[in-house]
C-alpha positions as CSV (number, residue, x, y, z in Angstrom):
1,M,94.2,106.6,92.8
2,V,93.0,104.0,95.3
3,V,95.4,103.1,98.1
4,E,94.1,100.0,100.0
5,D,96.0,97.0,101.3
6,D,92.9,94.7,101.3
7,A,93.0,93.3,97.7
8,G,89.3,92.6,97.7
9,L,88.4,96.1,98.7
10,R,91.0,97.6,96.4
11,D,89.4,95.7,93.5
12,L,85.9,96.7,94.5
13,Y,86.8,100.4,94.8
14,R,88.6,100.4,91.5
15,A,85.8,98.5,89.7
16,S,83.2,100.8,91.2
17,L,84.9,104.0,90.1
18,R,85.8,102.6,86.7
19,A,82.1,101.7,86.2
20,V,81.2,105.3,86.3
21,G,84.0,106.5,84.0
22,Y,87.0,107.2,86.1
23,F,90.5,106.1,85.2
24,V,91.8,104.4,88.4
25,T,95.3,103.4,89.5
26,A,95.3,101.2,92.5
27,V,98.2,100.3,94.9
28,G,98.4,98.2,98.0
29,D,100.7,100.1,100.4
30,G,101.8,103.6,101.3
31,L,105.3,103.4,99.8
32,D,103.9,102.4,96.4
33,A,101.4,105.3,96.7
34,L,104.1,107.8,97.3
35,R,106.2,106.5,94.5
36,R,103.2,106.5,92.0
37,V,102.2,110.0,92.9
38,E,105.7,111.2,92.0
39,S,105.3,109.8,88.5
40,H,101.6,110.4,87.9
41,R,99.8,113.1,89.9
42,P,96.2,111.8,90.5
43,D,93.2,114.0,90.6
44,V,91.9,112.3,93.8
45,V,93.3,109.9,96.3
46,V,91.1,107.3,98.1
47,L,93.3,106.4,101.1
48,D,93.1,103.7,103.7
49,L,94.9,104.6,106.9
50,G,96.0,101.1,107.9
51,L,98.6,100.5,105.3
52,P,101.9,98.4,105.3
53,R,105.4,99.9,104.7
54,V,104.2,103.6,105.0
55,S,101.0,104.3,107.0
56,G,98.1,106.1,105.4
57,R,98.5,108.9,108.0
58,D,102.1,109.4,106.8
59,V,101.0,109.3,103.1
60,Q,98.3,111.9,103.9
61,R,100.9,114.1,105.7
62,E,103.4,113.8,102.9
63,L,100.8,114.7,100.2
64,K,99.7,117.7,102.1
65,A,103.3,118.9,102.8
66,S,104.4,118.9,99.2
67,P,103.5,121.9,96.9
68,Y,103.2,119.3,94.0
69,T,100.5,117.3,95.8
70,Q,99.0,119.5,98.5
71,R,95.9,120.3,96.5
72,I,95.0,116.7,95.7
73,P,91.7,115.9,97.5
74,I,92.0,112.9,99.8
75,V,89.1,110.7,100.6
76,V,90.0,108.7,103.7
77,V,88.2,105.3,103.8
78,T,89.1,103.5,107.1
79,G,87.9,101.5,110.0
80,M,90.5,103.2,112.2
81,D,90.0,106.1,114.6
82,T,90.2,109.4,112.7
83,S,90.1,111.8,115.6
84,D,93.7,112.8,115.1
85,L,93.2,113.8,111.4
86,N,92.9,117.4,110.5
87,P,89.5,117.6,108.7
88,S,90.8,120.4,106.5
89,D,93.4,118.0,105.1
90,C,90.8,115.5,103.9
91,A,88.0,116.1,101.4
92,C,86.0,113.4,103.1
93,I,86.3,110.8,105.8
94,L,84.3,107.5,105.3
95,K,84.1,104.8,107.9
96,K,84.4,101.2,106.8
97,P,82.4,99.4,105.7
98,I,81.2,101.6,102.9
99,S,79.0,101.1,99.9
100,A,80.2,101.6,96.3
101,E,77.7,104.4,96.1
102,A,79.1,106.2,99.1
103,L,82.6,106.1,97.6
104,I,81.4,107.3,94.2
105,T,79.5,110.1,95.8
106,A,82.6,111.2,97.8
107,V,84.9,111.1,94.7
108,Q,82.3,113.0,92.6
109,K,82.2,115.8,95.3
110,C,85.9,116.1,95.0
111,F,85.7,116.7,91.3
112,R,82.9,119.2,91.7
113,R,85.0,121.1,94.2
114,Q,88.0,121.2,91.8
115,T,86.0,122.6,89.0
116,H,84.6,125.4,91.3
117,A,88.0,126.2,92.9
């Protein structure tokens, strides 16, 4: 799942991940992300922190607090300060701007960790 409020970046991330074979759901705000996770538990969440309605930080905290979603790897992709994030709650933190290759590499690492867990 890609959670990004910038439509251009959301489309770029979704297209990049689909091009290498991932099924990608994309939403534009934190509230939609939390609703979607309830109905379809993603394998990985690519999460911007600066989101409307519910912030990315709140989405991250809610996902980690729920037994249903706490093991979902979160790849944070943001231009915001991340010093307040707990690194153990994120699979990876990428600072914008990022390349499609960096995103794909981060998501692939999440899948490799899941198969070895």
